[in-house]
C-alpha positions in Angstrom: -64.5 -69.0 67.3 -66.0 -65.8 69.6 -69.4 -63.8 69.7 -70.4 -61.5 67.1 -72.3 -58.0 67.0 -75.3 -57.2 66.6 -77.4 -54.2 66.8 -80.4 -52.0 66.3 -81.9 -48.2 66.2 -85.3 -48.1 66.7 -87.9 -45.5 67.4 -88.1 -44.2 70.9 -90.6 -46.4 73.1 -91.4 -45.3 76.4 -91.4 -48.8 77.7 -87.7 -49.9 76.7 -89.4 -53.6 77.2 -92.3 -53.2 74.7 -89.5 -51.7 72.5 -87.3 -55.2 72.8 -90.2 -57.5 72.9 -91.3 -56.0 69.0 -88.2 -56.0 67.9 -87.8 -59.3 68.8 -90.6 -60.6 67.0 -89.6 -58.4 63.7 -86.5 -60.0 63.2 -87.5 -63.2 64.3 -90.1 -63.2 61.5 -88.1 -61.5 58.7 -85.5 -64.3 59.4 -82.3 -62.2 60.3 -81.0 -64.5 62.7 -79.1 -67.5 63.1 -80.1 -70.8 62.5 -82.2 -69.2 60.0 -79.2 -67.5 58.3 -75.8 -68.3 59.2 -74.7 -64.7 60.0 -77.7 -61.9 59.9 -76.4 -58.9 58.1 -75.7 -55.7 59.8 -76.7 -52.9 59.8 -80.5 -54.3 59.4 -81.3 -53.7 55.5 -85.4 -54.4 56.2 -85.3 -55.7 52.6 -83.3 -58.7 53.4 -85.8 -61.3 55.1 -84.5 -64.9 54.8 -88.0 -66.1 56.2 -88.6 -67.4 59.7 -87.2 -71.2 60.0 -88.8 -71.4 63.1 -92.2 -72.5 65.6 -91.2 -69.9 68.2 -88.3 -67.7 69.2 -87.2 -70.2 71.7 -86.9 -73.1 68.9 -84.2 -70.5 67.0 -82.4 -69.7 70.0 -82.6 -74.1 71.4 -81.1 -74.8 68.0 -78.5 -72.1 67.3 -77.2 -74.0 70.6 -73.9 -72.9 72.0 -73.7 -70.0 68.8 -76.5 -68.3 69.9 -78.9 -66.4 67.7 -76.6 -63.7 66.6 -79.2 -61.2 66.9 -81.9 -59.4 69.4 -83.3 -62.7 69.6 -80.7 -63.9 72.5 -82.1 -61.4 74.8 -85.4 -61.7 76.6 -85.0 -59.3 79.5 -85.0 -55.7 80.4 -82.7 -55.3 83.6 -81.0 -52.7 85.5 -78.1 -54.1 85.5 -76.4 -56.7 82.5 -76.0 -60.0 82.7 -76.8 -63.1 80.3 -80.3 -62.8 78.6 -81.0 -59.1 79.8 -79.9 -56.0 78.0 -79.4 -53.1 80.7 -79.0 -49.2 79.9 -76.2 -47.7 80.2 -75.9 -45.2 83.4 -74.8 -41.9 83.2 -70.9 -42.3 84.0 -70.5 -44.6 80.5 -72.6 -42.7 78.7 -70.8 -39.4 79.5 -67.4 -41.7 79.0 -68.7 -42.4 75.5 -70.4 -39.5 74.2 -69.5 -36.1 76.6 -73.4 -36.1 77.8 -76.3 -37.8 78.3 -78.7 -37.1 76.1 -76.5 -38.3 73.4 -77.8 -38.2 69.7 -78.7 -41.2 67.3 -75.5 -40.4 65.1 -73.5 -40.3 67.6 -74.3 -43.3 69.4 -74.2 -45.0 66.2 -70.7 -43.8 65.4 -69.4 -44.9 68.7 -68.3 -48.9 68.0 -66.1 -48.3 72.0 -69.6 -49.6 73.0 -68.7 -52.8 72.3 -65.3 -53.1 74.5 -67.9 -53.2 77.6 -70.4 -56.0 75.8 -70.0 -59.5 77.5 -71.0 -62.2 75.0 -74.7 -63.3 75.4 -75.7 -59.6 76.7 -76.7 -56.4 75.7 -76.6 -53.0 76.5 -79.2 -50.2 75.6 -78.8 -46.0 75.1 -82.2 -43.9 74.6 -81.1 -41.3 71.2 -82.0 -38.1 71.1 -83.7 -35.2 69.5 -84.1 -31.9 70.3 -83.8 -33.1 73.6 -86.5 -35.4 73.1 -85.9 -39.3 73.5 -86.3 -40.5 69.6 -84.4 -43.7 69.3 -83.8 -46.5 71.3 -79.9 -48.4 70.5 -79.9 -52.0 71.0 -76.5 -53.8 71.3 -74.9 -57.1 71.9 -72.6 -60.4 71.7 -74.1 -63.4 70.7 -72.7 -66.5 72.6 -69.5 -67.6 70.8 
């Protein structure tokens, strides 16, 4: 069937791991993940809350099996390099390739579908977005496993 893309834009937090875990908990509690709903909607509609149907993120991941959760729940860690179960930053060369700057705005990031061409299934990446030359948001993007 193929992996399914997921993406989120959240307010900037200096500690990306804290931002990631906050986002994971928000989406889990809202039930915006497979198998609570087969295909979560993107971009996320905060009013759409099908409801959590599992005792833990780990239980949801286990039940989703090879499909993955089709959401941010498919990744657990922040690392410097892309890997499974990880979100990693785009390096400066990649940012320049995609945006022509190392400080893209949220609008630039949200409108750059080319980012998905470098994403592997079961992995995620993130970009810090800027407003007035200051970090304003973190954009997380990835693909479910299958």
